C-alpha positions, -999 to +999 in steps of 0.1 A: -417-247-454-424-277-477-425-314-465-416-347-482-428-376-460-414-410-470-440-432-454-477-432-444-503-459-442-533-436-449-547-458-477-549-487-453-566-465-427-591-454-454-599-490-463-605-499-426-627-468-418-649-441-433-620-418-442-626-397-473-591-388-482-599-362-509-624-343-488-609-349-454-616-372-425-606-388-391-570-398-397-535-384-394-535-373-430-558-363-459-555-342-490-568-309-475-544-311-446-514-322-468-519-291-489-525-267-460-494-281-442-472-274-472-465-310-482-448-314-516-445-352-517-460-381-498-452-417-502-482-440-497-474-474-484-493-504-499-492-524-467-504-558-479-487-586-459-496-622-451-495-617-414-525-594-415-543-609-445-536-647-443-566-656-466-562-629-492-548-631-527-521-606-519-511-599-555-547-590-564-553-570-532-522-549-537-535-541-571-568-530-556-550-508-529-530-491-557-562-485-576-577-467-546-547-443-544-549-437-582-586-430-577-577-403-552-553-387-577-581-387-603-605-370-578-578-345-568-582-328-602-546-319-606-539-310-570-519-343-565-499-361-591-482-394-593-444-392-594-430-420-616-397-405-628-367-384-617-380-356-638-412-355-617-391-352-586-372-322-599-403-302-595-409-313-559-408-283-536-406-258-564-442-256-574-476-259-556-482-295-568-483-323-543-466-354-556-476-389-546-453-419-546-463-456-542-443-481-522-448-517-512-443-521-474-433-557-473-429-575-506-455-602-498-476-592-529-447-605-551-457-640-539-420-650-534-409-641-569-388-610-573-396-607-610-432-599-600-420-564-590-421-555-627-459-557-626-461-533-597-435-510-613-458-508-643-486-497-619-464-469-605-446-485-575-413-468-569-402-482-535-401-516-520-395-528-484-384-564-488-401-576-456-424-562-429-426-596-411-405-626-420-413-636-456-398-652-487-373-624-491-359-615-457-361-617-419-371-589-396-362-578-360-396-590-346-393-623-364-364-646-366-337-619-374-325-639-404-309-623-434-319-620-471-329-652-488-316-660-523-348-644-536-342-614-514-308-608-529-325-611-563-352-586-553-326-559-545-310-566-579-344-564-597-354-532-578-322-515-588-325-526-624-360-511-625-347-480-605-371-487-577-360-474-543-349-502-518-362-494-483-345-511-454-369-502-426-382-533-409-353-555-420-332-575-395-297-563-388-283-591-409-305-583-439-297-546-435-260-552-439-266-576-468-284-548-486-255-526-479-232-552-495-255-558-525-269-524-534-252-503-560-276-473-557-286-452-527-313-467-505-335-454-477-348-464-443-381-447-448-394-447-412-367-456-387-350-438-357-318-438-338-312-469-317-287-452-294-315-429-282-342-456-281-332-492-282-360-506-303-346-532-328-366-513-354-343-483-350-308-480-366-275-482-348-249-455-354-230-478-377-262-483-397-268-445-399-233-440-412-237-468-438-269-453-452-252-419-453-221-432-470-242-447-497-260-415-504-292-426-487-317-410-463-333-421-430-368-409-425-375-402-388-405-420-374-431-403-351-442-434-332-436-427-295-422-462-289-394-456-313-386-422-298-382-424-260-368-454-241-391-450-211-422-449-233-408-479-253-405-500-220-440-490-209-453-498-244-436-532-245-450-541-210-485-538-225-481-548-261-460-580-258-483-598-233-514-587-252-499-600-285-491-633-268-526-636-254-542-628-287-521-654-305-533-680-280-569-671-284-591-685-312-623-665-303-623-635-326-645-615-303-623-620-273-592-612-294-608-579-303-616-572-266-580-578-257-569-554-284-592-527-272-581-531-236-545-527-247-552-496-267-569-480-238-540-488-215-515-474-241-537-443-245-531-435-209-493-436-211-477-402-211-462-396-245-429-380-254-431-346-270-419-331-302-385-325-286-378-362-288-383-361-326-358-332-327-333-353-306-334-381-331-330-357-361-300-340-343-284-373-335-288-386-370-272-354-384-244-357-359-236-393-370-244-393-407-244-356-417-271-332-427-277-349-461-289-382-447-319-372-426-356-368-436-391-375-425-411-407-425-438-402-399-456-435-403-488-415-402-520-436-399-497-467-394-492-459-357-518-455-330-504-425-313-482-394-321-459-374-299-476-352-273-489-320-291-489-335-326-521-345-343-512-353-378-496-339-410-508-305-399-483-306-371-453-308-394-448-270-395-445-272-357-416-297-362-399-273-386-402-245-360-388-268-333-358-276-354-351-239-359-354-234-322-329-262-316-303-244-337-306-259-372-301-235-400-328-228-425-309-248-451-306-278-427-343-276-418-352-276-455-329-306-461-346-326-433-381-315-442-379-322-480-347-316-499-329-348-488-358-372-498-364-353-530-327-356-539-324-393-532-356-403-550-345-381-579-312-400-580-328-435-580-360-432-600-359-438-638 
């Protein structure tokens, strides 16, 4: 089985640690494991947002992050290639090459100007999430829940003119529906789950799932346990929200880091949902939107924990086996694991 994963934060993990992506290292994903797991395409998120980097030149830093990924491709000696065009995507899943795509998670590097997307398009970016936290383009569910700004509407138009994928994960409900009204091409929710199964505002309602499907888009199922199981989400929120509030009120950086480590330890002790919950979300999304609208967007290296029994990209074959056991046909499993994402990117890219 091949795998097309629509969202990982591995480059940011590498920049924060000693991960050697090309040779392998302590993360959810690296080149050796991607290849051994059967991955055929991986979208690498350039997660450069003002919330996390308030004093950085975000435009320049995003350039640097992209250069790191392009450096990996050069070191891979042909084992991983950058996908820039629809023609590149037609080979996905049909040969041994692993294709990399670049996406901006949060459009903060555009510095509030939608036209700056052209610069990143020239560097190879083929997907953009307008906002991760509230910014000049859109509101988000953990922010003020506002819609697209005037520049946000323009960003959707510029992205579609360039044939860059619009990604609605992280957008507020209002902004989501405004993208639906504005977009003329298919779009994705690269790493979002089903709200009816787990009520996180980061997940999609059934009406949203249907809207993505009706427009030819795909929803990538996220592996983060707090987006999978409602009991785990409630336990997570009981730790995470008070910790975040305490950290925001604390100016001492050392104490802030202490609070963060305390929270991580408490969260590590929570019993995590198993792979069956990933299957539940996939089955529900298929039931609501059809078998052509569901894919994978694991959020690997962007989340602290994975479902019980999963350790990283090497666990994706276990997920395929679990889908078979749940009654999906081989063709349906292939669509979820890679064909749907390959199809939608092939339709949108230039």
